[in-house]
DRENGU-408268 format. One record per residue (C-alpha): residue in one letter; x, y, z. Coordinates in steps of 0.2 Angstrom, whole numbers, padded with zeros to 4 digits, always signed. Layout:
N
AXYZ ...
END
This chain:
322
M+0128-0060-0052 A+0132-0041-0056 D+0118-0042-0070 T+0106-0050-0058 G+0109-0037-0045 N+0107-0022-0058 R+0091-0030-0064 T+0085-0031-0046 L+0088-0013-0043 R+0080-0009-0060 L+0064-0020-0054 L+0063-0010-0038 S+0064+0007-0047 L+0050+0002-0059 M+0039-0004-0044 Q+0042+0012-0035 S+0037+0022-0050 R+0020+0015-0052 R+0007+0006-0040 N+0002-0009-0051 W+0012-0018-0064 A+0006-0033-0075 G+0019-0047-0074 A+0021-0048-0093 E+0024-0029-0094 L+0037-0030-0080 A+0046-0045-0088 R+0046-0035-0105 R+0054-0020-0097 L+0067-0030-0089 G+0071-0041-0104 V+0068-0057-0095 S+0055-0071-0095 V+0041-0072-0083 R+0049-0086-0074 T+0065-0076-0071 L+0054-0061-0066 R+0046-0072-0052 R+0064-0076-0046 D+0068-0057-0045 V+0053-0053-0036 E+0057-0067-0023 R+0074-0059-0022 L+0066-0042-0017 R+0056-0050-0004 E+0071-0058+0004 L+0079-0041+0005 G+0063-0035+0014 Y+0053-0026+0001 P+0034-0030+0003 V+0030-0036-0015 E+0012-0042-0017 A+0007-0054-0031 Q-0010-0052-0039 P-0016-0069-0045 G-0026-0073-0062 I-0023-0071-0080 D-0021-0052-0079 G-0012-0053-0062 G+0004-0043-0058 Y+0014-0036-0044 R+0013-0021-0032 L+0025-0014-0019 A+0015-0012-0003 P+0018-0003+0014 G+0029-0015+0024 A+0029-0020+0042 S+0047-0014+0044 L+0058-0002+0034 P+0066-0011+0019 P+0086-0010+0020 L+0089+0007+0013 V+0105+0009+0024 L+0094+0020+0035 D+0090+0018+0053 D+0073+0024+0061 D+0079+0041+0066 E+0087+0044+0048 A+0071+0038+0040 V+0061+0050+0050 A+0073+0064+0046 L+0073+0060+0028 V+0054+0061+0027 V+0053+0078+0037 G+0067+0085+0026 L+0058+0080+0010 Q+0041+0087+0016 A+0050+0104+0020 A+0058+0104+0003 A+0042+0100-0006 Q+0033+0114+0003 T+0045+0127-0001 A+0052+0121-0018 V+0069+0125-0012 A+0081+0130-0026 G+0070+0121-0039 M+0070+0104-0030 G+0052+0104-0025 E+0046+0092-0039 A+0060+0080-0036 S+0057+0081-0017 V+0038+0076-0020 R+0043+0061-0031 A+0056+0056-0018 L+0044+0058-0004 T+0030+0048-0013 K+0042+0033-0015 V+0048+0034+0004 V+0031+0036+0011 Q+0025+0021+0001 V+0036+0009+0011 L+0038+0018+0027 P+0031+0008+0042 V+0016+0016+0051 R+0025+0019+0067 L+0038+0030+0058 R+0025+0039+0049 R+0018+0044+0065 R+0035+0050+0072 A+0038+0060+0056 D+0021+0069+0057 A+0024+0072+0075 L+0041+0080+0072 R+0035+0090+0058 A+0021+0097+0068 V+0033+0105+0081 T+0047+0110+0069 V+0048+0128+0063 S+0058+0132+0048 G+0070+0147+0049 A+0068+0150+0030 W+0057+0162+0022 R+0043+0149+0017 I+0037+0151-0001 D+0020+0143+0001 A+0017+0138+0019 G-0001+0135+0017 V+0001+0118+0008 D+0000+0103+0020 P+0013+0090+0015 H+0000+0076+0018 A-0011+0083+0005 L+0004+0086-0006 T+0009+0067-0006 T-0010+0062-0007 V-0012+0072-0023 A+0005+0066-0029 Q+0001+0047-0027 A-0016+0050-0035 C-0007+0058-0050 R+0005+0043-0051 D-0008+0030-0049 A-0021+0038-0061 E-0034+0037-0047 R-0049+0049-0047 L-0047+0062-0033 E-0060+0071-0022 F-0057+0087-0012 G-0065+0103-0006 Y-0059+0119-0015 T-0061+0137-0011 A-0060+0149-0027 A-0052+0166-0027 S-0070+0173-0024 G-0071+0164-0008 E-0084+0151-0015 G-0082+0134-0009 S-0086+0118-0018 E-0083+0099-0019 R-0073+0093-0034 L-0071+0076-0042 V-0056+0075-0054 E-0044+0065-0064 P-0027+0071-0058 F-0014+0074-0071 R+0002+0083-0065 L+0008+0093-0050 V+0016+0109-0055 A+0028+0120-0044 L+0027+0138-0052 G+0032+0154-0044 R+0028+0153-0026 R+0015+0140-0027 W+0010+0122-0030 Y-0004+0118-0043 L-0014+0102-0048 V-0018+0101-0066 A-0033+0089-0067 Y-0048+0085-0078 D-0064+0091-0069 L-0077+0078-0071 V-0092+0088-0066 R-0087+0103-0076 G-0081+0093-0091 D-0065+0102-0094 W-0047+0104-0088 R-0043+0115-0073 S-0028+0120-0062 F-0031+0121-0044 R-0020+0130-0031 L-0015+0117-0017 D-0016+0130-0003 R-0035+0132-0007 L-0038+0113-0008 T-0044+0103+0008 G-0046+0085+0012 P-0040+0077-0004 R-0044+0058-0004 S-0042+0045-0017 T-0058+0036-0023 G-0049+0021-0028 A-0057+0022-0045 R-0044+0020-0059 F-0045+0030-0076 A-0036+0030-0093 P-0026+0046-0093 R-0033+0060-0105 S-0022+0071-0116 L-0019+0088-0110 P-0022+0102-0123 G-0005+0108-0128 D+0003+0093-0118 D+0012+0106-0107 A+0006+0106-0089 V+0017+0121-0084 E+0011+0132-0099 F-0007+0127-0095 V-0005+0133-0077 R+0004+0149-0083 G-0009+0153-0095 G-0023+0151-0082 I-0013+0162-0069 G-0010+0176-0083 A-0029+0177-0085 R-0031+0181-0067 F-0016+0192-0061 R+0000+0199-0067 T+0018+0193-0063 F+0034+0204-0065 D+0050+0199-0074 V+0063+0206-0062 E+0081+0208-0067 V+0094+0215-0056 L+0113+0217-0057 V+0121+0213-0040 E+0139+0219-0035 A+0143+0202-0026 P+0149+0185-0030 A+0136+0174-0037 E+0139+0160-0024 E+0136+0172-0010 V+0120+0179-0018 R+0114+0161-0021 R+0117+0157-0002 R+0106+0171+0003 I+0092+0172-0009 G+0095+0157-0021 Q+0079+0150-0014 W+0068+0163-0023 S+0078+0168-0038 T+0089+0162-0052 V+0107+0169-0050 E+0119+0170-0065 D+0138+0173-0064 L+0144+0188-0073 A+0161+0192-0065 E+0171+0187-0050 D+0161+0200-0039 R+0146+0203-0050 C+0130+0193-0055 R+0113+0194-0063 V+0097+0190-0052 R+0081+0186-0061 M+0064+0183-0052 Q+0046+0182-0057 P+0035+0188-0042 E+0017+0192-0041 D+0021+0206-0029 L+0037+0217-0030 A+0038+0219-0011 W+0046+0202-0008 P+0060+0204-0021 A+0064+0221-0013 H+0065+0212+0004 A+0076+0199-0003 L+0088+0211-0012 G+0090+0220+0004 M+0095+0204+0013 V+0110+0202+0001 G+0120+0217+0009 A+0127+0223-0007 E+0126+0236-0020 F+0114+0232-0035 T+0106+0240-0050 V+0088+0237-0056 V+0087+0233-0074 S+0068+0229-0074 P+0054+0233-0071 P+0054+0251-0068 E+0040+0249-0055 L+0053+0240-0044 G+0064+0255-0044 E+0050+0266-0040 L+0045+0255-0025 M+0063+0256-0018 A+0064+0274-0020 D+0048+0276-0010 W+0054+0264+0003 G+0071+0274+0003 R+0062+0290+0007 R+0052+0282+0021 F+0068+0274+0029 T+0077+0290+0028 R+0064+0299+0037 A+0063+0285+0050 A+0082+0286+0053 A+0082+0305+0055 A+0068+0304+0068 A+0076+0290+0078 P+0084+0296+0095 A+0102+0298+0095 H+0113+0288+0106 
END
């Protein structure tokens, strides 16, 4: 019975990772016969998971949206809170969890009843985060639409505004979502231009799946992050910031870990690294730490802080005494 239960969980995980599965391939992945697979699928249905069967020689299975929430040990309020929390984490890429949040959000939305989706959207619309949002221009619905198209290998249409302000309609074969720096990017093959492109999600509008499937192409270099980074480097500069902070690493992580990498050096000392496009926001972040620090690099950050310091000093001197 334990083996059967483990296999059922494995089957569920596989079906959540891809939209359509051929029966023979699923059986091979699980190491069982097609007949046993049918029993396992029926067991998932008994548990409340909406598994659809596709008849025919090339038939298979897919996990469809359900009429009710499958038993995830969550009530309706908890399910709504989970979706809203994942949307917020996906938008801000909090502490490096953005990509995992998108994957989890894609799985949850796939089986979430329509009534709960409406509640989650309504709650998100009136919720304001107290955190310093990294990329507030990305719509969570657009993010999940793009993520699902990447997962299902379905062609995607959307409007796009280039850095020049010029708008265009795009038809692409989506490959990967990349969280880099403060932004989300889609790496995709542009069918009109006949080449690979990266698209900033905050400049993308109205993404919609065409329903047309495609055989995934091989990305040059096979590294989506480096592909995006190369494109960014051609357009604007980023800074490699390194700062020594005289405070415990855990305290610094609590205050600015959302925007930086913090490394322990001693009980009351740590190293902070960032890769911003603009030096103003790391200057703000370091000011929020409330501790002494030394700028290791780049020199421009020290110069910016010196200029700010002079202006703050003049402002303090001109302030009325109490």
